[in-house]
Backbone and ligand atoms as CSV (ligand in chain L), in Angstrom:
chain,resi,resn,atom,element,x,y,z
A,1,MET,N,N,89.284,153.367,101.453
A,1,MET,CA,C,90.672,152.925,101.273
A,1,MET,C,C,91.577,153.836,102.092
A,2,LEU,N,N,92.324,153.269,102.983
A,2,LEU,CA,C,93.207,154.048,103.854
A,2,LEU,C,C,94.635,153.894,103.352
A,3,GLN,N,N,95.264,155.011,103.017
A,3,GLN,CA,C,96.632,154.960,102.485
A,3,GLN,C,C,97.541,156.019,103.094
A,4,SER,N,N,96.952,157.150,103.506
A,4,SER,CA,C,97.794,158.230,104.031
A,4,SER,C,C,98.337,157.830,105.402
A,5,THR,N,N,99.398,158.488,105.815
A,5,THR,CA,C,99.971,158.210,107.131
A,5,THR,C,C,98.922,158.406,108.212
A,6,ASP,N,N,98.146,159.476,108.087
A,6,ASP,CA,C,97.106,159.759,109.096
A,6,ASP,C,C,96.053,158.651,109.127
A,7,ALA,N,N,95.616,158.221,107.950
A,7,ALA,CA,C,94.555,157.207,107.886
A,7,ALA,C,C,95.066,155.865,108.413
A,8,LEU,N,N,96.298,155.510,108.049
A,8,LEU,CA,C,96.841,154.230,108.518
A,8,LEU,C,C,97.027,154.246,110.041
A,9,ALA,N,N,97.286,155.425,110.584
A,9,ALA,CA,C,97.429,155.538,112.049
A,9,ALA,C,C,96.097,155.219,112.731
A,10,LYS,N,N,95.002,155.506,112.044
A,10,LYS,CA,C,93.681,155.201,112.622
A,10,LYS,C,C,93.490,153.689,112.731
A,11,ILE,N,N,93.955,152.951,111.736
A,11,ILE,CA,C,93.911,151.480,111.803
A,11,ILE,C,C,94.828,150.993,112.920
A,12,ASP,N,N,96.033,151.549,112.949
A,12,ASP,CA,C,97.001,151.103,113.962
A,12,ASP,C,C,96.502,151.390,115.377
A,13,ALA,N,N,95.603,152.360,115.501
A,13,ALA,CA,C,95.070,152.698,116.830
A,13,ALA,C,C,94.114,151.619,117.341
A,14,VAL,N,N,93.585,150.792,116.425
A,14,VAL,CA,C,92.574,149.813,116.867
A,14,VAL,C,C,93.005,148.355,116.694
A,15,THR,N,N,94.085,148.114,115.949
A,15,THR,CA,C,94.515,146.716,115.742
A,15,THR,C,C,96.022,146.627,115.544
A,16,PRO,N,N,96.614,145.525,116.024
A,16,PRO,CA,C,98.045,145.313,115.744
A,16,PRO,C,C,98.264,144.581,114.414
A,17,CYS,N,N,97.197,144.393,113.641
A,17,CYS,CA,C,97.248,143.462,112.507
A,17,CYS,C,C,97.421,144.122,111.140
A,18,ARG,N,N,98.020,145.313,111.074
A,18,ARG,CA,C,98.274,145.880,109.735
A,18,ARG,C,C,99.545,145.295,109.132
A,19,TYR,N,N,100.475,144.885,109.949
A,19,TYR,CA,C,101.706,144.241,109.486
A,19,TYR,C,C,102.450,145.060,108.432
A,20,GLY,N,N,102.376,146.400,108.553
A,20,GLY,CA,C,103.131,147.249,107.630
A,20,GLY,C,C,102.499,147.404,106.257
A,21,ALA,N,N,101.284,146.896,106.068
A,21,ALA,CA,C,100.630,147.033,104.755
A,21,ALA,C,C,100.493,148.523,104.412
A,22,PRO,N,N,100.781,148.890,103.150
A,22,PRO,CA,C,100.706,150.304,102.766
A,22,PRO,C,C,99.287,150.776,102.454
A,23,ALA,N,N,98.352,149.847,102.374
A,23,ALA,CA,C,96.960,150.208,102.073
A,23,ALA,C,C,96.030,149.253,102.812
A,24,VAL,N,N,94.967,149.805,103.353
A,24,VAL,CA,C,93.975,148.979,104.052
A,24,VAL,C,C,92.588,149.416,103.588
A,25,LEU,N,N,91.835,148.443,103.113
A,25,LEU,CA,C,90.446,148.712,102.724
A,25,LEU,C,C,89.540,148.389,103.904
A,26,VAL,N,N,88.653,149.271,104.240
A,26,VAL,CA,C,87.667,148.972,105.282
A,26,VAL,C,C,86.342,148.717,104.563
A,27,VAL,N,N,85.833,147.500,104.714
A,27,VAL,CA,C,84.599,147.115,104.016
A,27,VAL,C,C,83.417,147.328,104.955
A,28,THR,N,N,82.476,148.135,104.502
A,28,THR,CA,C,81.299,148.457,105.318
A,28,THR,C,C,80.035,148.227,104.482
A,29,PHE,N,N,78.911,148.230,105.165
A,29,PHE,CA,C,77.637,148.224,104.427
A,29,PHE,C,C,76.656,149.148,105.139
A,30,ASP,N,N,75.687,149.617,104.370
A,30,ASP,CA,C,74.686,150.540,104.897
A,30,ASP,C,C,73.597,149.705,105.594
A,31,GLY,N,N,73.592,149.728,106.921
A,31,GLY,CA,C,72.633,148.945,107.691
A,31,GLY,C,C,71.183,149.338,107.429
A,32,ASN,N,N,70.988,150.522,106.850
A,32,ASN,CA,C,69.621,150.962,106.522
A,32,ASN,C,C,69.206,150.550,105.113
A,33,ASN,N,N,70.107,149.870,104.423
A,33,ASN,CA,C,69.822,149.522,103.035
A,33,ASN,C,C,70.279,148.097,102.740
A,34,VAL,N,N,69.739,147.158,103.528
A,34,VAL,CA,C,70.061,145.751,103.337
A,34,VAL,C,C,68.784,145.002,102.962
A,35,PHE,N,N,68.985,143.836,102.351
A,35,PHE,CA,C,67.826,143.019,102.011
A,35,PHE,C,C,67.404,142.227,103.245
A,36,THR,N,N,66.146,142.332,103.622
A,36,THR,CA,C,65.640,141.550,104.758
A,36,THR,C,C,64.877,140.345,104.230
A,37,TYR,N,N,65.261,139.182,104.731
A,37,TYR,CA,C,64.646,137.947,104.247
A,37,TYR,C,C,63.233,137.793,104.806
A,38,PRO,N,N,62.424,136.998,104.104
A,38,PRO,CA,C,61.066,136.757,104.592
A,38,PRO,C,C,61.099,136.287,106.050
A,39,GLY,N,N,60.203,136.813,106.850
A,39,GLY,CA,C,60.176,136.494,108.284
A,39,GLY,C,C,60.816,137.608,109.098
A,40,GLY,N,N,61.675,138.410,108.438
A,40,GLY,CA,C,62.244,139.590,109.079
A,40,GLY,C,C,63.264,139.316,110.167
A,41,LYS,N,N,63.745,138.050,110.260
A,41,LYS,CA,C,64.661,137.739,111.360
A,41,LYS,C,C,66.122,137.972,111.004
A,42,ARG,N,N,66.435,138.059,109.724
A,42,ARG,CA,C,67.834,138.288,109.360
A,42,ARG,C,C,67.896,139.048,108.048
A,43,ASP,N,N,69.043,139.663,107.846
A,43,ASP,CA,C,69.222,140.396,106.599
A,43,ASP,C,C,70.546,139.992,105.966
A,44,SER,N,N,70.760,140.497,104.748
A,44,SER,CA,C,71.898,140.017,103.956
A,44,SER,C,C,73.129,140.911,104.067
A,45,GLY,N,N,73.135,141.883,104.979
A,45,GLY,CA,C,74.243,142.841,105.038
A,45,GLY,C,C,75.606,142.187,105.179
A,46,VAL,N,N,75.748,141.341,106.199
A,46,VAL,CA,C,77.053,140.730,106.456
A,46,VAL,C,C,77.456,139.806,105.304
A,47,GLU,N,N,76.508,139.026,104.813
A,47,GLU,CA,C,76.924,138.093,103.754
A,47,GLU,C,C,77.224,138.800,102.450
A,48,ASP,N,N,76.446,139.830,102.109
A,48,ASP,CA,C,76.743,140.570,100.873
A,48,ASP,C,C,78.127,141.208,100.950
A,49,ALA,N,N,78.408,141.844,102.082
A,49,ALA,CA,C,79.716,142.501,102.225
A,49,ALA,C,C,80.843,141.469,102.260
A,50,SER,N,N,80.559,140.278,102.826
A,50,SER,CA,C,81.578,139.220,102.853
A,50,SER,C,C,81.900,138.729,101.447
A,51,ILE,N,N,80.865,138.639,100.616
A,51,ILE,CA,C,81.091,138.228,99.222
A,51,ILE,C,C,81.975,139.263,98.522
A,52,VAL,N,N,81.659,140.542,98.739
A,52,VAL,CA,C,82.472,141.611,98.129
A,52,VAL,C,C,83.918,141.508,98.611
A,53,ALA,N,N,84.096,141.358,99.936
A,53,ALA,CA,C,85.451,141.299,100.494
A,53,ALA,C,C,86.217,140.110,99.921
A,54,THR,N,N,85.551,138.975,99.833
A,54,THR,CA,C,86.219,137.778,99.322
A,54,THR,C,C,86.653,137.976,97.875
A,55,HIS,N,N,85.783,138.595,97.086
A,55,HIS,CA,C,86.162,138.826,95.689
A,55,HIS,C,C,87.283,139.849,95.577
A,56,MET,N,N,87.349,140.794,96.502
A,56,MET,CA,C,88.467,141.737,96.471
A,56,MET,C,C,89.775,141.021,96.772
A,57,ILE,N,N,89.733,140.051,97.693
A,57,ILE,CA,C,90.932,139.254,97.997
A,57,ILE,C,C,91.383,138.504,96.740
A,58,LEU,N,N,90.418,137.900,96.049
A,58,LEU,CA,C,90.756,137.132,94.848
A,58,LEU,C,C,91.268,138.042,93.738
A,59,ALA,N,N,90.637,139.220,93.586
A,59,ALA,CA,C,91.069,140.159,92.537
A,59,ALA,C,C,92.470,140.675,92.841
A,60,ALA,N,N,92.730,140.945,94.126
A,60,ALA,CA,C,94.072,141.408,94.508
A,60,ALA,C,C,95.095,140.323,94.169
A,61,ALA,N,N,94.780,139.079,94.528
A,61,ALA,CA,C,95.710,137.977,94.255
A,61,ALA,C,C,95.978,137.859,92.756
A,62,ASP,N,N,94.928,138.091,91.967
A,62,ASP,CA,C,95.067,138.042,90.511
A,62,ASP,C,C,96.052,139.090,90.005
A,63,GLU,N,N,96.127,140.212,90.736
A,63,GLU,CA,C,97.057,141.296,90.369
A,63,GLU,C,C,98.419,141.119,91.043
A,64,GLY,N,N,98.586,140.017,91.790
A,64,GLY,CA,C,99.854,139.788,92.480
A,64,GLY,C,C,99.970,140.510,93.808
A,65,VAL,N,N,98.848,140.999,94.319
A,65,VAL,CA,C,98.856,141.734,95.595
A,65,VAL,C,C,98.376,140.805,96.710
A,66,ASP,N,N,99.139,140.750,97.786
A,66,ASP,CA,C,98.761,139.911,98.933
A,66,ASP,C,C,97.805,140.666,99.843
A,67,SER,N,N,97.069,139.922,100.632
A,67,SER,CA,C,96.094,140.575,101.506
A,67,SER,C,C,95.901,139.757,102.770
A,68,CYS,N,N,95.323,140.396,103.775
A,68,CYS,CA,C,94.975,139.681,105.007
A,68,CYS,C,C,93.676,140.248,105.562
A,69,TRP,N,N,92.735,139.369,105.760
A,69,TRP,CA,C,91.427,139.730,106.343
A,69,TRP,C,C,91.661,140.063,107.817
A,70,ILE,N,N,91.155,141.177,108.279
A,70,ILE,CA,C,91.335,141.561,109.688
A,70,ILE,C,C,89.982,141.796,110.355
A,71,ASN,N,N,89.761,141.050,111.399
A,71,ASN,CA,C,88.582,141.277,112.254
A,71,ASN,C,C,88.981,141.575,113.700
A,72,PHE,N,N,90.278,141.560,113.952
A,72,PHE,CA,C,90.768,141.703,115.327
A,72,PHE,C,C,90.803,143.176,115.718
A,73,PHE,N,N,89.606,143.751,115.872
A,73,PHE,CA,C,89.488,145.140,116.332
A,73,PHE,C,C,88.050,145.360,116.783
A,74,ASP,N,N,87.861,146.425,117.528
A,74,ASP,CA,C,86.512,146.811,117.962
A,74,ASP,C,C,85.898,147.691,116.872
A,75,PRO,N,N,84.860,147.196,116.185
A,75,PRO,CA,C,84.323,147.968,115.067
A,75,PRO,C,C,83.793,149.343,115.476
A,76,GLU,N,N,83.299,149.444,116.706
A,76,GLU,CA,C,82.810,150.769,117.136
A,76,GLU,C,C,83.956,151.762,117.257
A,77,LYS,N,N,85.107,151.268,117.726
A,77,LYS,CA,C,86.274,152.165,117.840
A,77,LYS,C,C,86.765,152.592,116.460
A,78,LEU,N,N,86.781,151.643,115.516
A,78,LEU,CA,C,87.247,152.006,114.171
A,78,LEU,C,C,86.259,152.974,113.514
A,79,ALA,N,N,84.968,152.732,113.705
A,79,ALA,CA,C,83.967,153.637,113.133
A,79,ALA,C,C,84.164,155.047,113.689
A,80,ALA,N,N,84.490,155.133,114.977
A,80,ALA,CA,C,84.715,156.456,115.591
A,80,ALA,C,C,85.978,157.084,115.008
A,81,GLU,N,N,87.039,156.291,114.851
A,81,GLU,CA,C,88.290,156.809,114.273
A,81,GLU,C,C,88.035,157.384,112.879
A,82,LEU,N,N,87.195,156.677,112.107
A,82,LEU,CA,C,86.965,157.066,110.713
A,82,LEU,C,C,85.819,158.064,110.563
A,83,GLY,N,N,85.096,158.311,111.659
A,83,GLY,CA,C,83.968,159.244,111.591
A,83,GLY,C,C,82.829,158.729,110.732
A,84,LEU,N,N,82.587,157.412,110.772
A,84,LEU,CA,C,81.509,156.850,109.951
A,84,LEU,C,C,80.141,157.215,110.525
A,85,PRO,N,N,79.155,157.392,109.653
A,85,PRO,CA,C,77.795,157.595,110.138
A,85,PRO,C,C,77.269,156.316,110.797
A,86,GLU,N,N,76.262,156.459,111.653
A,86,GLU,CA,C,75.753,155.316,112.452
A,86,GLU,C,C,75.285,154.146,111.604
A,87,ASN,N,N,74.710,154.444,110.437
A,87,ASN,CA,C,74.144,153.371,109.611
A,87,ASN,C,C,75.228,152.545,108.910
A,88,GLU,N,N,76.457,153.060,108.878
A,88,GLU,CA,C,77.528,152.366,108.144
A,88,GLU,C,C,78.164,151.323,109.054
A,89,GLU,N,N,77.957,150.053,108.750
A,89,GLU,CA,C,78.459,148.978,109.625
A,89,GLU,C,C,79.732,148.378,109.045
A,90,ILE,N,N,80.734,148.232,109.901
A,90,ILE,CA,C,82.017,147.708,109.434
A,90,ILE,C,C,81.975,146.187,109.451
A,91,LEU,N,N,82.310,145.589,108.307
A,91,LEU,CA,C,82.441,144.132,108.255
A,91,LEU,C,C,83.849,143.706,108.619
A,92,MET,N,N,84.825,144.321,107.960
A,92,MET,CA,C,86.218,143.876,108.113
A,92,MET,C,C,87.155,144.928,107.567
A,93,ALA,N,N,88.443,144.733,107.833
A,93,ALA,CA,C,89.468,145.553,107.187
A,93,ALA,C,C,90.365,144.596,106.410
A,94,LEU,N,N,90.866,145.072,105.272
A,94,LEU,CA,C,91.663,144.211,104.395
A,94,LEU,C,C,93.028,144.846,104.154
A,95,ASP,N,N,94.042,144.249,104.776
A,95,ASP,CA,C,95.421,144.674,104.494
A,95,ASP,C,C,95.738,144.336,103.051
A,96,LEU,N,N,96.371,145.275,102.345
A,96,LEU,CA,C,96.798,145.017,100.972
A,96,LEU,C,C,98.268,145.387,100.833
A,97,GLY,N,N,99.044,144.508,100.251
A,97,GLY,CA,C,100.465,144.809,100.075
A,97,GLY,C,C,101.193,143.590,99.550
A,98,TYR,N,N,102.445,143.481,99.942
A,98,TYR,CA,C,103.270,142.374,99.462
A,98,TYR,C,C,103.869,141.678,100.674
A,99,ALA,N,N,103.621,140.389,100.769
A,99,ALA,CA,C,104.089,139.631,101.931
A,99,ALA,C,C,105.613,139.658,102.003
A,100,ALA,N,N,106.122,139.630,103.223
A,100,ALA,CA,C,107.566,139.590,103.418
A,100,ALA,C,C,108.129,138.306,102.821
A,101,GLU,N,N,109.366,138.400,102.379
A,101,GLU,CA,C,110.011,137.210,101.818
A,101,GLU,C,C,110.007,136.084,102.858
A,102,GLY,N,N,109.664,134.900,102.427
A,102,GLY,CA,C,109.663,133.767,103.344
A,102,GLY,C,C,108.356,133.611,104.107
A,103,ALA,N,N,107.469,134.604,104.015
A,103,ALA,CA,C,106.186,134.484,104.718
A,103,ALA,C,C,105.348,133.407,104.035
A,104,GLY,N,N,104.602,132.678,104.819
A,104,GLY,CA,C,103.763,131.640,104.240
A,104,GLY,C,C,102.594,131.362,105.144
A,105,PRO,N,N,101.726,130.487,104.692
A,105,PRO,CA,C,100.550,130.188,105.510
A,105,PRO,C,C,100.912,129.445,106.791
A,106,LEU,N,N,99.989,129.441,107.721
A,106,LEU,CA,C,100.190,128.715,108.972
A,106,LEU,C,C,100.347,127.219,108.688
A,107,GLY,N,N,100.925,126.518,109.679
A,107,GLY,CA,C,101.230,125.105,109.493
A,107,GLY,C,C,100.033,124.254,109.123
A,108,ASN,N,N,98.863,124.629,109.643
A,108,ASN,CA,C,97.692,123.776,109.378
A,108,ASN,C,C,96.872,124.266,108.178
A,109,HIS,N,N,97.462,125.183,107.393
A,109,HIS,CA,C,96.729,125.772,106.265
A,109,HIS,C,C,96.158,124.715,105.324
A,110,ASN,N,N,96.952,123.675,105.064
A,110,ASN,CA,C,96.508,122.677,104.081
A,110,ASN,C,C,95.900,121.434,104.712
A,111,SER,N,N,95.763,121.424,106.040
A,111,SER,CA,C,95.165,120.225,106.641
A,111,SER,C,C,93.649,120.281,106.476
A,112,ARG,N,N,93.078,119.168,106.196
A,112,ARG,CA,C,91.633,119.101,105.943
A,112,ARG,C,C,91.002,118.037,106.824
A,113,LYS,N,N,89.859,118.360,107.418
A,113,LYS,CA,C,89.109,117.349,108.157
A,113,LYS,C,C,88.444,116.418,107.159
A,114,PRO,N,N,88.241,115.159,107.543
A,114,PRO,CA,C,87.484,114.264,106.656
A,114,PRO,C,C,86.082,114.829,106.426
A,115,LEU,N,N,85.578,114.674,105.215
A,115,LEU,CA,C,84.252,115.211,104.889
A,115,LEU,C,C,83.188,114.735,105.871
A,116,LYS,N,N,83.334,113.494,106.369
A,116,LYS,CA,C,82.272,112.976,107.246
A,116,LYS,C,C,82.198,113.772,108.561
A,117,GLU,N,N,83.254,114.522,108.876
A,117,GLU,CA,C,83.194,115.364,110.083
A,117,GLU,C,C,82.532,116.723,109.825
A,118,THR,N,N,82.433,117.103,108.564
A,118,THR,CA,C,81.929,118.446,108.274
A,118,THR,C,C,80.650,118.462,107.448
A,119,VAL,N,N,80.298,117.318,106.865
A,119,VAL,CA,C,79.099,117.271,106.017
A,119,VAL,C,C,78.126,116.269,106.597
A,120,THR,N,N,76.883,116.661,106.721
A,120,THR,CA,C,75.827,115.717,107.102
A,120,THR,C,C,75.049,115.359,105.845
A,121,TYR,N,N,75.100,114.095,105.471
A,121,TYR,CA,C,74.367,113.632,104.301
A,121,TYR,C,C,72.991,113.174,104.739
A,122,MET,N,N,71.976,113.672,104.098
A,122,MET,CA,C,70.598,113.336,104.513
A,122,MET,C,C,69.834,112.723,103.348
L,1,FMN,C1,C,86.941,135.927,109.345
L,1,FMN,C2,C,88.449,136.062,109.399
L,1,FMN,C3,C,89.008,136.976,110.266
L,1,FMN,C4,C,90.387,137.128,110.330
L,1,FMN,N1,N,90.918,138.044,111.182
L,1,FMN,C5,C,92.265,138.174,111.244
L,1,FMN,C6,C,92.845,139.122,112.113
L,1,FMN,O1,O,92.173,139.870,112.805
L,1,FMN,N2,N,94.201,139.205,112.150
L,1,FMN,C7,C,95.002,138.411,111.362
L,1,FMN,O2,O,96.224,138.521,111.452
L,1,FMN,N3,N,94.475,137.532,110.505
L,1,FMN,C8,C,93.138,137.396,110.427
L,1,FMN,N4,N,92.598,136.521,109.541
L,1,FMN,C9,C,93.492,135.814,108.593
L,1,FMN,C10,C,93.917,134.463,109.109
L,1,FMN,O3,O,94.784,134.655,110.186
L,1,FMN,C11,C,94.664,133.696,107.987
L,1,FMN,O4,O,95.751,134.441,107.556
L,1,FMN,C12,C,93.775,133.459,106.809
L,1,FMN,O5,O,92.566,132.906,107.238
L,1,FMN,C13,C,94.470,132.549,105.749
L,1,FMN,O6,O,94.977,131.393,106.325
L,1,FMN,P1,P,94.174,129.998,106.356
L,1,FMN,O7,O,93.739,129.740,104.952
L,1,FMN,O8,O,95.196,129.032,106.852
L,1,FMN,O9,O,93.033,130.190,107.283
L,1,FMN,C14,C,91.225,136.342,109.482
L,1,FMN,C15,C,90.647,135.427,108.601
L,1,FMN,C16,C,89.273,135.289,108.556
L,1,FMN,C17,C,88.690,134.308,107.597
């Protein structure tokens, strides 16, 4: 959790997407401690951390705190800024705070494609 002026400057050094948030969570996972699926071709690191991040967004919203998922940065640069060990892989950063008055979702936030364009029924 990055909250100090120094720590927030590390985020600002790698992305323009903090938008003045007073706290930013950086979600990482231990690349040496992930579940590898049978066949050994993929592991659950990214999806497990994504589930955690998504639930943090929902929990924050439950507390009345707004958030924004940030991927617009070079994870290697952020890892260097934060001094993370090599095995610690960054999934995302999560701005936490209160949206500016009048802020709202993008225009296409509520537009939905017809299911037949996104679902294949077999
Ligand atoms: C995987 C992912 C990465 C994102 N990365 C960024 C980002 O780097 N900067 C940003 O301002 N918003 C980012 N967002 C947030 C989106 O811009 C948008 O605010 C969010 O998806 C909610 O709007 P929507 O429901 O209309 O998509 C990201 C969202 C997702 C799902």
